[in-house]
N, C-alpha and C positions, 0 to 999 in steps of 0.2 A: 724666626731668624735668631741664630746664636749670637750672644753678646760676649765680647772679649775685652779684657782690660788692656790699657795701653798707657805708658808714661810719656809725657811730653814736657819739654822745658821751655819756659818763656820768662821774659823779664818780669820782675815783681810788679812794676807799675801796670803792665798790661793785665796781669792776673788780678790785681786789686780792682781795676776797671771792670773786668768781667764779673767779679764778685758783686760789685756795686750795681751793675745793670741787672744781674740775676736777682738780687734781693728786691729791687724796685718792682720787677715783674713777677715776683714770687716763683722764680724758676730755679732749677739747679744749675750749677756751672756746666754740667754735662749737657743739659738741654740747650743752653745758650750756644755752646760750642757746636753741638750737633746741628742746630738750626742754621748757624753761620756756614758750616761746612756744606750742608745740603744746598743752600743758596749758591755758594761759590761753585760747587761741582755742577749744578744745573747750568750755570753760566758757561763754565768751561766746556761742558759737553755739547753746547750749541755752537761752539767755535768751529769754523770750517776745517781748520787743521786737524782738530781732534776727530771730527766726523769722517775725514778722508783717510786718516791713518789708523787710529786705535779703535775705532768704533764701527768699522765697515759692516760687521755682521748685523748692525741695527738699522742700516740704511734700507729704506723702502724700495720697492721695484722702480717707482717713478724717480726717486732720488738717484738710484744707481744708473738708470737710463740717462738722466740729465748729466750726471758726471761723465759717463762714457761719451756722450755727445760732445761735451765741452773738450774732453781730452782728444777726441778724434779730430776736432777742428784746429788743434794747435799745429803751428808750423815748426820747422827745425829751430828757428830763431827763438820761438816761444819756449822751447824745451831746453835751451841752454841754461846752465846753472849760473845765475847772476849773483847769488850770495849763498853763504853756507852758515848754518848755526849749529853749534854743538851744545847739547844739554847733558850735564853730568848729574847723575842721581846718586 
C-alpha cells in the first residue's frame, strides 16, 4: 500500500499528550495516531447509518436481504421524514 504524507493541525497540549504516550510505549507519533484512527474507523464502519449509506457494496447477501425485508415492512407513516440532519464537510 502506498504511503502519503499529510499535515494536520492540533492544539499543543494534545500533541504533547500524544508524544508522551508514544514515548512510554516506545511508539512513533504516527503509530499512535494510526492505531487510534484504525480503532475509530472500525467503530464508525459498524454504525448502521454508515453500513446503509456509504458502505452498501460491503453488505453480505444475508444483510442485504434483512435490510430489504425491514424496508418492505415499513408503512407510509414509518417512511415520513421526522427529522433532518445536514452534514457539512
